[in-house]
N, C-alpha and C positions, 0 to 999 in steps of 0.2 A: 537501602535507606527508605523509611516510610514517607508517606505524603505529609503535607502540612496545610492547614486551613487557618487563614486569618480573616477576621471580620472587622470592618470599619464603619463607623456611623458619625453623624454630624454633631451639632450643638446640643448639649444637655443642660436645660435650664429649669430645674424643678423648684417650685416655690411652695409646694404642698407635700405632705407625707405621701410616700409611695406604697401605701398599705392597700391590701385587697385590690390589686390591679385587675382590671377586667380580663377575661380570657383572651380576647382579641389582642390586647397589649402583651399579655404573657406569651402569646405565640411568637411575637416579634422578639421579645427578650430571650425566648428559647433559641431562636436562630442566632442571636448574639452569643449566647452561652455555649452553643454547639461547637464553637471554634476552638482551636488549640490556643489561640491568643486573640483577644478582641480589644479594640482601641476606640475611645471616644474623646470628645472635647467637653470637659466639665466647666461651665461658664457662670457659676453662681458662687460668690463668696458666702460662706456659711458663718454668720455672725449675728448676734442679737443687738448689740450696741456698737459703739465705735463711731468715728468721724469719717464721712465720705471725703474722698479726694476731689479736687476741682476738675470736673470733666463734664461732658455733655449730659450723661445720664448715669446715675448710680443705682444699682440693684443689689439686693441681698436676700438671703433665705435663712430659715431657722436651722441651727446646727444639728437638731435632732434628725434632719433629713439624711444626714450622712449614714445613719444606721440602715436606711432603706435602699441606698444606692446599689449594694451588691445584688439586689433582686433584678436589676437591669441586665446583669450578665457580663459586665465588662471586667477585664483584667487590668488594663492600663488606661489611665486618664491623664490628658494634658491639661495643665492650668495656664499655659502660655497663651493668653488671649486678652481681650480688652475689657472684660467685665469681672473676671476673678480678682482683679486688682482694685475694684471700686471702693473698697474701704481700707486701702493701704496695705503695707507689708504685714502688720500684725494679723489682720484678717486673712490675708493670703496664706501666711505661714500656718495659721490655725486650721484653715480649710484643708491644706495639704496634710496636716497631722491627723485630722478627723478621718480623712479618706484612707490614709495609711493604716490607721487603727482598724479599718474594716478589711484589711489584707488586700487592698488595692495598691497597685504601683502607680506613683505619681511622677510625671516628668514635666520639664519646662520651667521650674522655679528653683531658686536656691539662694544661698547667702551671698554669692557673687556670681559673675558671669560664667566661670568655668563649671561651677556646681549646677547652675540653672541649665546649662547645655550638656550636662552629663548624660551619658548613655545609660539606659536601663536595659538590662539583659535578662531574658527569661529563657530557661532551657525547655525546649519542646522536643521530646524524644532524643534523637541524636544531634539536634541542631541547637545553636544559640541564636535566638532572635533578639536583635537590638532595636531600640526605639529612641530617636532623638526628637526634640520638640523646639520649634521656633514660633515667634509671633511677629508679623509685619505690621500689626496695629499696636502702637506703643504709647499709651497714655503717659503724660509728663511725670517724670520722677519714678516710674515703675520699671524701667529697664535695668536689669542686673548689670553691674559693672565691677571694676576693681574695688573691692571693699564695700560694695553696695548691693543689697539684696533686691530681688525682683524677678521678673520674667526673662526668659531667653529671647532677646529682641534683635530683630533686623530692621534697621531704620530705613525708611523709604524717602528718597529725595524727589520732590515734585517741581516741575517747571511748566511754564505756560508759553506755548509757541504760537505767535500771531501770524496769520497769512496776510501780508501787507496789501496784496492786490485785492483780495476779497474785502479787507477792511476799508480800502479806499472807496469802494463802490457800495458797500453795505455797512457803514459805520455803526458800531454798537451791536451788530449781529453776533450772538455767541458762537455761531458756526465758524467764525474767523479764528477761534481759539482752539488749539489742540493741547490737551493736558498730557504731559509726558511724565512717566514715573520710572524710577530705577532703584535698585538696592544700593545703598551707600557702598562705595567700592571696598572700603576697609571691612565693613560688615560681611559683604559677600565673600571676600577672601577668607575671613575667619570662619564663616559657616562651611565653606568648602573644605577647609583644613579639618574642622571638627568632624565633618562627614567622612573624610578619608581616614582619620584616626579611628572613628567608630567602626568603620567597615573592616578594619584589621582585627577587631575584637569579636566579630560575630559572623555567622554564616548567612543570615538574612537581615537586611537593614531597612527599617521603616523610618521615614522622616515625616513627621506630622507638623503641619504649618497652618496657623491662623492668618488668613490673607484675603485680598480681594475686596469687593464691594458687598454691602450688607444685603442687597436684593438685586432684582433685575437679571439681565442676561450677560452683560458685558464683563469681560475680564479686565483687570488693570494691566497696563502695559508690562509691568515688571514680572508678572506671574509666570508665564510660560518660560522666559529665559532663566528665571530662578529655578523652576522645577527641572529643566533640562540640565542646568549646571550641577545640581545636587545629585541627579542620576549619574552624570559623568564622574562625580566625586565618589560614588559608591552606593547610593540609595537604590533599593530594589523596588520600592513603591513610594509615591508621594501621597500622603493623606491630607487633603485640604479641607478647611472648614471656615466658617464665619458667614458666608452668604446664607440668608434665610430663604433660599430657593435652590432648586437643583441646578448645578452648573455642569460644564462638560466633563467628559472623560477624555484624556489625551494619552498619547504614547510617545516615548522617546527611547530609541535603541531597544525597542520591544518591551519596555517597562512602563507600567501604568502611572499616570498622573490623575488623581481624583481631585478635580479642582474645587468641588464643593458638594457635600452630600446633604445639604439642607438641614432641617431641624429634626432632631430625634425627640426631644421634649421641649416645649416652648411656653412654659407657664409664666414667663415674665410679664406677659400681657395682662395678668391679673393684678399687678402691682400698681400703686398710684403713680401717675405720670402726667406731665403737662399735655395740653391738647395736641401740640405738634408731634410729640412722641407717640401718643395714642394713634394719630393718623399714620405715622410711620409703621407702627406695629400692625395696623389694620391692612396695610399693603403687603405684608410679608406672606409668602406662600406657605401653606400648611404641608407642602409636599417634601418628601425626603427620599433617601436611598440608604439601604443597608447593603454594603458591598462585601462580597466574599472574594478573597484572593486564595486560590488553590494551587499548590505546587505538588504535582504527582511524583511518584517515586523515580520516574525517569527525568525529572527536572522540568517538565513542561508546565507552563503557567496558564491558568484559566481565571477569568474574572466574571463573576455573576453578580448582577445588580437586582436587588429586591425593592421595588417601589413601596413607599409607605406614605401615609397621610395622617393628619392629626385629628383626634376626636374633639368634641366640644370642651373637654377637660385638658386639651393640648397634650394628649398621650398618643404614641404611635400605634397604628394598626396597618395591616397589609392593605395596600391600595388595590382596588378591584374596579372592573367596569370602566366608566368614564375617567376616573382618576388614574387608573393604570395606563390607559391609552394616552392620556394627556402627558404623563411623565415620559412614557416611551417615545412619543413623537418629539417632545422637547429634547430629550437626551440625544436622539438620533440626529436631529437638526444641528444641535450645538456642538456635538462631538466630532463630526466629520472634518471640520477645518483643522482639528488638532490630531488627526491621524487615527481616529478610532472608528470602528464599525460596531453598531449596536444592532443586535438581532434578537427579535422577540421569540420567546418560547413559553410554554405553559407556566404562568405565574411568576416569571422572571425574565430578565434580559441578559444576554451574553455580550460582553465587550471583548474586542480583539483588535490588534493592529490592522489597519487597512493594508491590503496586499498591493 
C-alpha cells in the first residue's frame, strides 16, 4: 500500500479577491496543494446582503471570492465555526453551495444535526479518508438539531469555582475564581458515537474542531479531554482551529492533536468594526502553521510543521529568521506538557510523541 500525505491549516478569512497572489504566498499554497488531501477552516460567510444574526461581531465577504478559493490548494473545508454563521442559515447554506460549485468538499453544516455531522469520504489511492467536523463555539440559534439547520455543534458548559479561603483574605481578587469548562455530556456521547460510526466507514479518520480561545496561549479545560475521547472513539488526527495564534501539538495513544494552527488568511481586520474589536484584532498573532501528516507504506506516522506568518495584506508566507525561531520556541514550550517533542530541522519542525 502506498503512502499518504494530508495537510492541515488554520482559519481562512478572505475579504478580498485572491487574484495574482504573490509568489511567496503561492509557495505556501503549493505546499497545501501537494497533499493527497488538504483541510482548512473557512470562516467567512459569502453574501452581499442579508440580515446579521445577533452576536458579538458579524463579518462577511463578497460571493465572487468563492471562485478564487481553489487557488489556495484545499480539498476539504469545514464551515462549522463561529463566523460562517454570522448572517444566518441562508448565507451559510449559500456559502456551502458556492464552495461546492468550485469542486470543494464542505463539512460541518447541514439541514439537521445528522447531516451537519455527516462524514465526507475521499478516496486516496487504496484508502478511504474520512473527515468529520464539529464546533465548540455555538452562536445562538445556529446549532443544527432535529429539523433545524446549522452547524455541527458541541455545547460547552461553564461553571465558576470560588476558592473560599483565598476569597476571605483577598475579597474581589479574580484569582479566587477558577473557570471550569466541559462538553455537555449528551453532546460528548453523541460525538463519540458519530466518530465510532465514521471510523467503520473509512481507513483514516480526521476530526476537525473549532474550539478553544481566540488568542493567547492557554487551552480551555475541555479541549484535551475531548481530543483524547475522540481519538479513543476512532480519530487518527484531531485538527483544531479558532485561536489566532499558534497553540500546542499534543499526542494521545500515539496520534496527534493539533490544538490550533493559527491564521492562514486573516483579512477580516480590513472590515469596519468598533474600537474594542479593532483592539482585539490588533492583538492577534500573524503566525500560523501548515501541518503535514505523513503515513508511509509501513504505517509509520510523521508530522511536519511549516511555520508561516502573514504579510501586510494578511496572506501567508513561509516564516523565516526571527519569525521562524519565535514560532519554533513557542511550539516547543507549549507542546511538551501535552506529550509532544518538537525538533527543528531546515525550514520546518518535526513533531513526535515524547518517549
